[in-house]
C-alpha positions in Angstrom: 156.3 -26.5 131.0 157.3 -23.3 129.2 156.0 -23.0 125.6 155.7 -19.3 124.9 157.9 -16.2 125.5 156.6 -12.7 125.2 159.0 -9.8 124.5 158.5 -6.2 125.1 159.9 -4.0 122.4 160.8 -0.4 123.6 163.8 -0.4 125.9 163.9 -4.2 125.9 164.8 -5.0 122.3 165.6 -1.5 121.1 166.3 2.0 122.5 163.3 4.3 123.1 163.3 6.3 126.3 166.7 7.8 125.6 165.4 9.5 122.5 162.3 10.8 124.3 164.6 12.3 126.9 166.7 14.0 124.3 163.5 15.4 122.8 162.3 16.6 126.2 165.6 18.4 126.7 165.0 20.2 123.4 161.5 21.1 124.5 162.8 22.6 127.7 165.3 24.6 125.7 162.7 26.0 123.3 160.5 27.2 126.2 163.2 28.3 128.6 162.1 31.9 128.4 158.6 31.0 129.6 159.1 28.7 132.6 162.0 27.2 134.6 163.1 23.7 133.5 161.8 21.9 136.6 158.4 23.4 136.3 158.2 22.7 132.6 159.3 19.1 133.1 156.5 18.7 135.7 153.9 20.3 133.6 154.8 18.1 130.6 154.7 14.9 132.7 151.3 16.0 134.0 150.0 16.6 130.5 151.3 13.2 129.4 149.5 11.4 132.2 146.3 13.4 131.6 146.3 12.6 127.9 147.0 8.8 128.1 143.3 8.0 128.1 142.8 10.2 125.0 145.9 9.6 122.8 147.4 6.4 124.3 151.1 5.7 124.4 153.7 6.8 121.9 155.2 9.7 120.0 151.9 11.3 118.8 150.5 11.6 122.3 153.9 12.9 123.5 154.0 15.6 120.8 150.4 16.7 121.5 151.3 16.9 125.2 154.3 19.1 124.4 152.1 21.4 122.4 149.4 21.5 125.1 152.1 22.4 127.7 153.5 25.1 125.5 150.1 26.7 125.2 149.5 26.5 128.9 152.8 28.0 130.1 152.7 30.8 127.6 149.0 31.5 128.5 148.1 31.0 124.8 150.8 33.3 123.4 153.1 30.6 122.1 154.3 31.6 118.6 153.3 29.5 115.7 157.0 29.0 115.0 157.4 27.2 118.3 154.4 25.0 117.6 156.1 24.2 114.3 159.3 23.3 116.1 157.5 20.9 118.5 155.7 19.2 115.6 159.2 18.8 113.9 160.5 17.3 117.1 157.8 14.7 117.1 158.5 13.9 113.5 162.2 13.5 114.3 161.2 11.0 117.0 159.1 9.0 114.5 161.9 9.0 111.9 164.8 8.2 114.3 166.7 5.1 113.2 165.9 2.0 115.3 168.8 1.0 117.5 168.9 -2.5 118.9 170.0 -3.0 122.5 172.9 -5.4 123.3 172.1 -9.1 123.2 168.7 -8.5 121.6 169.3 -10.2 118.2 171.3 -13.1 119.7 168.8 -13.8 122.4 165.7 -13.7 120.1 167.6 -15.9 117.6 168.6 -18.4 120.3 165.0 -18.9 121.5 163.3 -18.8 118.1 162.1 -22.2 116.9 162.3 -23.8 120.3 159.5 -21.6 121.8 156.7 -19.6 120.4 157.9 -16.0 120.5 155.4 -13.1 120.7 156.2 -9.4 120.5 153.9 -7.5 122.9 154.3 -3.7 122.8 152.4 -0.5 123.3 152.7 2.7 121.2 151.8 4.1 117.8 150.9 1.3 115.4 152.7 2.5 112.4 155.8 3.6 114.4 156.1 0.2 116.1 155.6 -1.7 112.8 158.3 0.5 111.3 160.8 -0.2 114.1 160.1 -3.9 114.0 160.7 -4.0 110.2 164.0 -2.1 110.7 165.1 -4.4 113.5 165.3 -7.4 111.2 163.8 -9.5 114.0 160.3 -9.8 112.5 160.6 -13.2 111.0 161.7 -14.7 114.3 158.4 -13.9 116.0 155.4 -16.2 115.7 153.0 -13.3 116.6 153.0 -9.5 117.0 150.6 -7.7 119.3 150.6 -3.9 119.4 148.2 -3.1 122.2 146.7 0.0 123.8 147.7 -1.1 127.3 149.2 -4.1 129.1 147.0 -5.6 131.7 146.4 -9.0 133.2 143.6 -9.5 130.7 145.9 -8.5 127.8 148.4 -11.2 128.7 145.7 -13.9 129.3 144.3 -13.1 125.8 147.6 -12.9 124.0 149.1 -16.0 125.5 145.9 -18.0 124.8 145.9 -16.7 121.2 149.5 -17.4 120.4 150.4 -20.1 122.9 149.1 -22.6 125.4 148.0 -20.2 128.0 149.6 -17.7 130.4 150.6 -20.5 132.9 153.0 -21.8 130.3 154.3 -18.4 129.1 157.0 -16.0 130.1 157.0 -12.2 129.6 160.3 -10.3 129.6 160.6 -6.5 129.6 162.1 -3.4 131.2 158.9 -2.2 132.8 157.7 -3.7 136.1 154.4 -2.0 135.8 153.6 -3.0 132.2 155.7 -6.1 131.4 156.1 -7.9 134.6 153.4 -7.4 137.2 150.3 -7.9 135.0 152.0 -10.9 133.4 152.5 -12.4 136.9 148.9 -11.7 137.7 147.9 -13.6 134.6 149.8 -16.6 135.8 152.9 -16.3 133.6 156.6 -15.9 134.5 157.7 -12.3 134.7 161.3 -11.4 133.9 162.6 -7.8 134.5 165.5 -6.6 132.5 166.0 -3.0 133.8 167.0 -0.2 131.3 169.1 2.7 132.4 166.2 5.1 131.8 162.7 4.6 133.1 159.7 6.7 132.2 158.1 7.9 135.5 154.7 6.4 134.4 156.3 2.9 134.4 157.7 3.1 137.9 156.5 0.3 140.3 157.7 -1.7 143.2 159.2 -5.1 142.5 157.2 -8.2 143.6 158.4 -9.7 146.8 159.0 -13.5 147.1 157.1 -14.3 143.9 158.3 -17.7 142.7 157.8 -16.7 139.0 159.5 -13.4 139.2 163.1 -13.0 138.0 165.5 -10.1 137.4 168.3 -10.3 134.9 171.2 -7.9 134.4 170.8 -8.0 130.6 168.8 -9.7 127.9 171.7 -12.1 127.1 171.1 -13.9 130.3 167.6 -14.9 129.3 168.4 -18.2 127.4 170.2 -19.6 130.5 167.2 -18.7 132.7 164.8 -20.3 130.3 166.8 -23.5 130.3 166.9 -23.5 134.0 163.1 -23.1 134.2 162.6 -26.0 131.8 164.9 -28.2 133.8 
């Protein structure tokens, strides 16, 4: 029996990676005189991966990684004005209006009340809280968990705290690595709803022949899948 549904937030309920990519393009433009775009892109990605253990996921870590990369590629000669521009880019990301993805509101509304709904997301605490408030979906969730990472243990803990255990829970999100695979490992259903943009860090191979794994073309198909699982 299914009692609890977990939703990822970024690029599942609202846009996120699109804005990061636009900011990255601005970063490449600002530093185009110091390195070619392909090298800059690779250096920034390496800095992001290196810094995850220190800064975690989210805009603040991304901004610090941009600054670190700028210092590296200019051998410490990056002008203060450029550092200021990078800080402003990070602030713009934090202040960007929240943009719900298609079917998000209708799907969450349709499932609310019938199931325990839990928002499970990574990222900056204040930023995620702000986006949730702007979304107008907050009252539809029975619980909100903003976590440092998404692991098998994370899902076991969250679904035990907010539901009746992982074996009676479903997790839906755009990331196979963070939203689906560890949820399956915890014993839950895992539903992948791909987004047009995927951060390289979140890339992973899809599970093969796993009876609790499903892929949907869009979030609007989730209520029918849930009804099918219940049947």
